[in-house]
Structures are given as structure tokens and as C-alpha cells.
N, CA and C atoms as an extended XYZ file, in Angstrom:
297
Properties=species:S:1:pos:R:3:atomname:S:1:resname:S:1:resid:I:1 pbc="F F F"
N         0.822       -1.158       -0.019 N   MET     1
C         0.018       -0.043        0.055 CA  MET     1
C         0.877        1.173       -0.033 C   MET     1
N         0.552        2.215       -0.784 N   THR     2
C         1.318        3.386       -0.969 CA  THR     2
C         0.562        4.513       -0.382 C   THR     2
N         1.158        5.610        0.126 N   SER     3
C         0.449        6.787        0.645 CA  SER     3
C         0.738        7.936       -0.189 C   SER     3
N        -0.348        8.827       -0.312 N   ILE     4
C        -0.204       10.084       -1.037 CA  ILE     4
C        -0.740       11.196       -0.286 C   ILE     4
N        -0.417       12.357       -0.474 N   SER     5
C        -0.885       13.566        0.336 CA  SER     5
C        -1.734       14.370       -0.528 C   SER     5
N        -2.871       14.851        0.043 N   THR     6
C        -3.805       15.827       -0.555 CA  THR     6
C        -4.136       16.870        0.350 C   THR     6
N        -3.845       17.943        0.134 N   VAL     7
C        -4.177       19.318        0.915 CA  VAL     7
C        -3.809       19.033        2.244 C   VAL     7
N        -2.742       18.598        2.722 N   GLY     8
C        -2.260       18.546        4.007 CA  GLY     8
C        -2.676       17.184        4.694 C   GLY     8
N        -3.462       16.488        4.016 N   ARG     9
C        -3.921       15.087        4.672 CA  ARG     9
C        -3.231       13.877        3.874 C   ARG     9
N        -2.904       12.990        4.722 N   LYS    10
C        -2.241       11.736        4.215 CA  LYS    10
C        -3.309       10.699        3.916 C   LYS    10
N        -3.478       10.286        2.681 N   VAL    11
C        -4.413        9.328        2.322 CA  VAL    11
C        -3.766        8.071        1.841 C   VAL    11
N        -4.317        6.958        2.212 N   ASP    12
C        -3.713        5.636        1.709 CA  ASP    12
C        -4.318        5.215        0.493 C   ASP    12
N        -3.473        4.833       -0.571 N   LYS    13
C        -3.945        4.465       -1.796 CA  LYS    13
C        -4.120        2.977       -1.746 C   LYS    13
N        -5.407        2.512       -2.026 N   THR    14
C        -5.896        1.189       -2.057 CA  THR    14
C        -5.902        0.454       -3.366 C   THR    14
N        -5.426       -0.672       -3.522 N   THR    15
C        -5.433       -1.388       -4.724 CA  THR    15
C        -6.634       -2.416       -4.570 C   THR    15
N        -7.379       -2.440       -5.674 N   ILE    16
C        -8.538       -3.459       -5.598 CA  ILE    16
C        -8.284       -4.482       -6.849 C   ILE    16
N        -8.353       -5.699       -6.580 N   GLU    17
C        -8.247       -6.666       -7.673 CA  GLU    17
C        -9.588       -7.502       -7.775 C   GLU    17
N        -9.932       -7.782       -8.892 N   LEU    18
C       -11.056       -8.629       -9.219 CA  LEU    18
C       -10.519      -10.064       -9.462 C   LEU    18
N       -11.064      -10.983       -8.743 N   ILE    19
C       -10.590      -12.481       -9.088 CA  ILE    19
C       -11.776      -13.153       -9.581 C   ILE    19
N       -11.474      -14.187      -10.241 N   ASP    20
C       -12.450      -14.981      -10.797 CA  ASP    20
C       -13.204      -15.893       -9.819 C   ASP    20
N       -14.394      -16.148       -9.869 N   GLU    21
C       -15.101      -16.973       -9.029 CA  GLU    21
C       -14.491      -18.419       -9.158 C   GLU    21
N       -14.430      -19.154       -8.126 N   PRO    22
C       -13.971      -20.541       -8.204 CA  PRO    22
C       -15.097      -21.310       -8.892 C   PRO    22
N       -14.662      -22.369       -9.627 N   ARG    23
C       -15.674      -23.249      -10.224 CA  ARG    23
C       -16.041      -24.327       -9.089 C   ARG    23
N       -17.415      -24.453       -8.961 N   LEU    24
C       -17.853      -25.448       -7.908 CA  LEU    24
C       -18.247      -26.714       -8.591 C   LEU    24
N       -18.296      -27.768       -7.831 N   VAL    25
C       -18.594      -29.088       -8.302 CA  VAL    25
C       -20.121      -29.438       -8.034 C   VAL    25
N       -20.825      -29.864       -9.128 N   PHE    26
C       -22.158      -30.094       -9.067 CA  PHE    26
C       -22.355      -31.642       -9.490 C   PHE    26
N       -23.576      -32.014       -9.565 N   GLY    27
C       -23.968      -33.414       -9.946 CA  GLY    27
C       -23.115      -34.004      -11.163 C   GLY    27
N       -22.837      -35.177      -11.130 N   ASN    28
C       -22.075      -35.887      -12.185 CA  ASN    28
C       -20.744      -35.283      -12.309 C   ASN    28
N       -20.251      -34.690      -11.322 N   ASN    29
C       -18.856      -34.064      -11.247 CA  ASN    29
C       -18.728      -32.941      -12.272 C   ASN    29
N       -19.770      -32.244      -12.751 N   ARG    30
C       -19.717      -31.080      -13.525 CA  ARG    30
C       -19.316      -29.882      -12.805 C   ARG    30
N       -18.587      -28.967      -13.424 N   LEU    31
C       -18.110      -27.758      -12.755 CA  LEU    31
C       -18.873      -26.632      -13.285 C   LEU    31
N       -19.037      -25.484      -12.480 N   CYS    32
C       -19.684      -24.303      -12.878 CA  CYS    32
C       -19.329      -23.198      -11.749 C   CYS    32
N       -19.170      -21.951      -12.337 N   ALA    33
C       -18.810      -20.936      -11.342 CA  ALA    33
C       -20.080      -20.304      -10.688 C   ALA    33
N       -21.294      -20.374      -11.340 N   ASP    34
C       -22.459      -19.837      -10.832 CA  ASP    34
C       -23.339      -20.939      -10.148 C   ASP    34
N       -23.449      -20.867       -8.850 N   PRO    35
C       -24.340      -21.876       -8.154 CA  PRO    35
C       -25.732      -22.136       -8.709 C   PRO    35
N       -26.411      -21.019       -9.081 N   LYS    36
C       -27.764      -21.121       -9.493 CA  LYS    36
C       -27.753      -21.863      -10.899 C   LYS    36
N       -26.900      -21.719      -11.745 N   VAL    37
C       -26.844      -22.284      -13.017 CA  VAL    37
C       -26.274      -23.772      -12.852 C   VAL    37
N       -25.441      -23.874      -11.956 N   GLY    38
C       -24.889      -25.273      -11.757 CA  GLY    38
C       -25.887      -26.211      -11.004 C   GLY    38
N       -26.655      -25.693      -10.124 N   LEU    39
C       -27.692      -26.526       -9.448 CA  LEU    39
C       -28.827      -26.923      -10.524 C   LEU    39
N       -29.329      -25.928      -11.174 N   THR    40
C       -30.452      -26.122      -12.178 CA  THR    40
C       -29.958      -27.072      -13.257 C   THR    40
N       -28.693      -26.910      -13.822 N   SER    41
C       -28.263      -27.726      -14.882 CA  SER    41
C       -27.796      -29.065      -14.531 C   SER    41
N       -26.941      -29.274      -13.357 N   HIS    42
C       -26.355      -30.413      -13.059 CA  HIS    42
C       -26.932      -31.125      -11.688 C   HIS    42
N       -27.500      -30.392      -10.880 N   GLY    43
C       -28.045      -30.921       -9.701 CA  GLY    43
C       -26.997      -30.962       -8.611 C   GLY    43
N       -27.241      -31.441       -7.489 N   LEU    44
C       -26.321      -31.364       -6.276 CA  LEU    44
C       -24.988      -32.149       -6.515 C   LEU    44
N       -24.006      -31.725       -5.731 N   ALA    45
C       -22.734      -32.461       -5.788 CA  ALA    45
C       -22.854      -33.820       -5.244 C   ALA    45
N       -22.039      -34.671       -5.687 N   LEU    46
C       -22.120      -36.048       -5.189 CA  LEU    46
C       -23.436      -36.797       -5.464 C   LEU    46
N       -24.129      -36.237       -6.497 N   LEU    47
C       -25.421      -36.860       -6.830 CA  LEU    47
C       -25.162      -37.347       -8.241 C   LEU    47
N       -25.232      -38.713       -8.364 N   ASP    48
C       -25.062      -39.374       -9.682 CA  ASP    48
C       -26.493      -39.453      -10.272 C   ASP    48
N       -26.880      -38.441      -11.005 N   VAL    49
C       -28.230      -38.498      -11.615 CA  VAL    49
C       -28.325      -39.636      -12.523 C   VAL    49
N       -27.421      -39.884      -13.374 N   GLU    50
C       -27.486      -40.868      -14.340 CA  GLU    50
C       -27.607      -42.257      -13.759 C   GLU    50
N       -26.879      -42.442      -12.627 N   GLY    51
C       -26.897      -43.807      -12.060 CA  GLY    51
C       -27.862      -43.907      -10.818 C   GLY    51
N       -28.462      -42.794      -10.473 N   GLY    52
C       -29.417      -42.789       -9.323 CA  GLY    52
C       -28.830      -42.918       -7.908 C   GLY    52
N       -27.508      -42.642       -7.819 N   ASP    53
C       -26.766      -42.869       -6.571 CA  ASP    53
C       -26.581      -41.448       -5.895 C   ASP    53
N       -27.124      -41.457       -4.570 N   VAL    54
C       -26.895      -40.293       -3.806 CA  VAL    54
C       -26.093      -40.681       -2.651 C   VAL    54
N       -24.950      -40.122       -2.424 N   ARG    55
C       -24.118      -40.486       -1.196 CA  ARG    55
C       -24.197      -39.468       -0.196 C   ARG    55
N       -24.211      -38.191       -0.524 N   MET    56
C       -24.209      -37.193        0.499 CA  MET    56
C       -24.658      -35.835        0.031 C   MET    56
N       -25.403      -35.056        0.739 N   ILE    57
C       -25.913      -33.725        0.317 CA  ILE    57
C       -25.376      -32.800        1.398 C   ILE    57
N       -24.498      -31.907        1.150 N   ARG    58
C       -23.955      -30.870        2.093 CA  ARG    58
C       -24.528      -29.645        1.813 C   ARG    58
N       -24.745      -28.823        2.957 N   ALA    59
C       -25.387      -27.499        2.800 CA  ALA    59
C       -24.722      -26.628        3.792 C   ALA    59
N       -24.750      -25.322        3.584 N   GLY    60
C       -24.121      -24.373        4.428 CA  GLY    60
C       -25.251      -23.201        4.690 C   GLY    60
N       -25.013      -22.434        5.801 N   ALA    61
C       -25.991      -21.385        6.070 CA  ALA    61
C       -25.208      -20.298        6.667 C   ALA    61
N       -25.423      -19.074        6.315 N   ILE    62
C       -24.801      -17.883        6.848 CA  ILE    62
C       -25.887      -17.049        7.391 C   ILE    62
N       -25.794      -16.565        8.548 N   GLY    63
C       -26.831      -15.663        9.215 CA  GLY    63
C       -26.388      -15.355       10.663 C   GLY    63
N       -27.322      -14.568       11.302 N   THR    64
C       -27.115      -14.193       12.706 CA  THR    64
C       -27.389      -15.386       13.603 C   THR    64
N       -26.944      -15.228       14.832 N   GLN    65
C       -26.965      -16.378       15.718 CA  GLN    65
C       -28.432      -16.849       15.889 C   GLN    65
N       -29.398      -15.919       15.979 N   GLY    66
C       -30.780      -16.139       16.078 CA  GLY    66
C       -31.260      -16.834       14.903 C   GLY    66
N       -30.918      -16.310       13.691 N   ALA    67
C       -31.437      -17.066       12.394 CA  ALA    67
C       -30.945      -18.337       12.309 C   ALA    67
N       -29.771      -18.624       12.643 N   LEU    68
C       -29.211      -20.023       12.576 CA  LEU    68
C       -29.810      -20.941       13.471 C   LEU    68
N       -30.193      -20.442       14.745 N   SER    69
C       -30.879      -21.230       15.689 CA  SER    69
C       -32.237      -21.547       15.106 C   SER    69
N       -32.996      -20.649       14.498 N   HIS    70
C       -34.291      -20.945       13.980 CA  HIS    70
C       -34.079      -22.085       12.785 C   HIS    70
N       -33.092      -21.940       11.983 N   LEU    71
C       -32.788      -22.836       10.918 CA  LEU    71
C       -32.554      -24.203       11.541 C   LEU    71
N       -31.645      -24.274       12.585 N   ARG    72
C       -31.478      -25.607       13.195 CA  ARG    72
C       -32.790      -26.349       13.624 C   ARG    72
N       -33.569      -25.514       14.344 N   GLU    73
C       -34.891      -25.990       14.837 CA  GLU    73
C       -35.706      -26.509       13.673 C   GLU    73
N       -35.835      -25.703       12.619 N   PHE    74
C       -36.614      -26.108       11.469 CA  PHE    74
C       -36.090      -27.452       10.774 C   PHE    74
N       -34.838      -27.437       10.697 N   LEU    75
C       -34.184      -28.709       10.011 CA  LEU    75
C       -34.338      -29.801       10.986 C   LEU    75
N       -34.343      -29.722       12.279 N   SER    76
C       -34.482      -30.774       13.116 CA  SER    76
C       -35.896      -31.495       12.954 C   SER    76
N       -36.837      -30.466       12.794 N   ARG    77
C       -38.334      -30.952       12.568 CA  ARG    77
C       -38.474      -31.710       11.264 C   ARG    77
N       -37.648      -31.424       10.306 N   LEU    78
C       -37.740      -32.101        9.011 CA  LEU    78
C       -37.048      -33.483        9.025 C   LEU    78
N       -36.363      -33.766       10.045 N   SER    79
C       -35.639      -35.084       10.099 CA  SER    79
C       -36.597      -36.172       10.615 C   SER    79
N       -37.796      -35.929       10.985 N   TYR    80
C       -38.768      -36.911       11.505 CA  TYR    80
C       -39.943      -36.961       10.507 C   TYR    80
N       -40.459      -38.175       10.451 N   ALA    81
C       -41.665      -38.298        9.597 CA  ALA    81
C       -42.960      -37.565       10.068 C   ALA    81
N       -43.742      -37.265        9.109 N   ILE    82
C       -44.999      -36.471        9.481 CA  ILE    82
C       -46.123      -37.651        9.450 C   ILE    82
N       -46.626      -37.971       10.632 N   PRO    83
C       -47.664      -39.028       10.605 CA  PRO    83
C       -48.978      -38.607        9.792 C   PRO    83
N       -49.446      -39.722        9.046 N   ILE    84
C       -50.685      -39.409        8.269 CA  ILE    84
C       -51.739      -40.031        8.963 C   ILE    84
N       -52.813      -39.288        9.280 N   ARG    85
C       -54.032      -39.946        9.802 CA  ARG    85
C       -54.703      -40.671        8.802 C   ARG    85
N       -55.185      -41.778        8.989 N   GLN    86
C       -55.906      -42.678        7.993 CA  GLN    86
C       -57.300      -42.386        7.998 C   GLN    86
N       -58.008      -41.925        6.924 N   ILE    87
C       -59.463      -41.692        6.970 CA  ILE    87
C       -60.079      -42.861        6.086 C   ILE    87
N       -60.729      -43.682        6.806 N   GLY    88
C       -61.348      -44.911        6.050 CA  GLY    88
C       -60.279      -45.837        5.607 C   GLY    88
N       -60.366      -46.426        4.508 N   LYS    89
C       -59.370      -47.367        4.061 CA  LYS    89
C       -58.233      -46.816        3.255 C   LYS    89
N       -58.565      -45.689        2.604 N   GLU    90
C       -57.629      -44.972        1.639 CA  GLU    90
C       -56.898      -43.912        2.345 C   GLU    90
N       -55.576      -43.845        2.093 N   VAL    91
C       -54.713      -42.674        2.689 CA  VAL    91
C       -54.373      -41.865        1.464 C   VAL    91
N       -54.858      -40.595        1.572 N   GLN    92
C       -54.500      -39.604        0.533 CA  GLN    92
C       -53.725      -38.575        1.066 C   GLN    92
N       -52.361      -38.693        1.040 N   PRO    93
C       -51.508      -37.735        1.756 CA  PRO    93
C       -51.573      -36.251        1.177 C   PRO    93
N       -51.953      -36.119       -0.077 N   TRP    94
C       -52.082      -34.829       -0.729 CA  TRP    94
C       -53.202      -34.006       -0.158 C   TRP    94
N       -54.269      -34.722        0.513 N   LYS    95
C       -55.442      -33.957        1.025 CA  LYS    95
C       -55.205      -33.790        2.503 C   LYS    95
N       -55.367      -32.564        3.008 N   ILE    96
C       -55.233      -32.282        4.357 CA  ILE    96
C       -56.450      -32.570        5.166 C   ILE    96
N       -56.419      -33.583        6.159 N   PRO    97
C       -57.599      -33.915        6.745 CA  PRO    97
C       -58.119      -32.855        7.633 C   PRO    97
N       -59.413      -32.701        7.875 N   LYS    98
C       -59.981      -31.738        8.782 CA  LYS    98
C       -59.758      -32.196       10.243 C   LYS    98
N       -59.346      -31.253       11.163 N   SER    99
C       -59.207      -31.693       12.533 CA  SER    99
C       -60.447      -31.909       13.294 C   SER    99
């Protein structure tokens, strides 16, 4: 970093460099720098769409402590099956039964 003087004030000169986005790995080991394009075009990483093999799905979250706490609570609720009340002989999970 170099310094320059302007009207009696010392100002630091800052250098800004633009770097290329890293290429991320998506389904079938395809690479893409844009996550939205990569996910929609190739699917999740370690997902072998062609072979039907799913080994692992990794996800990350960035947020405040409160937001991350709410996310953990929400995800823990998703880890359990939701019981379906049977109405008569047929179970129709797409219809919400009246309480």
C-alpha cells in the first residue's frame, strides 16, 4: 500500500483486484462458477443423476445467531416423519384432513 498527500492530509492508496469465482462441483462431477446455473443444470454435488446414486448432500448457512438457531430448529423438525391420519381405508397424503 502506498500513501499520497492531498491538501495537508495523508491518504492511503488502495489497490482493488477482481478475482475469478472458483468453479464449484455439481452433480455428475460437472463444474460451474455460478451456483444457480450449476444446481439447475447439473443438480447437487455427489449426486449421480444418471446412475441414481446419492451419497451425501452438504449444505451451508450464513446468518445471525438467532437466524441460525431458527434454521437448526426447522431442520430438526424435517428429520422426522410426519404422521398421516388414515381416513377410512384409503390414505390420500395430498389432502389435508380436517381436525
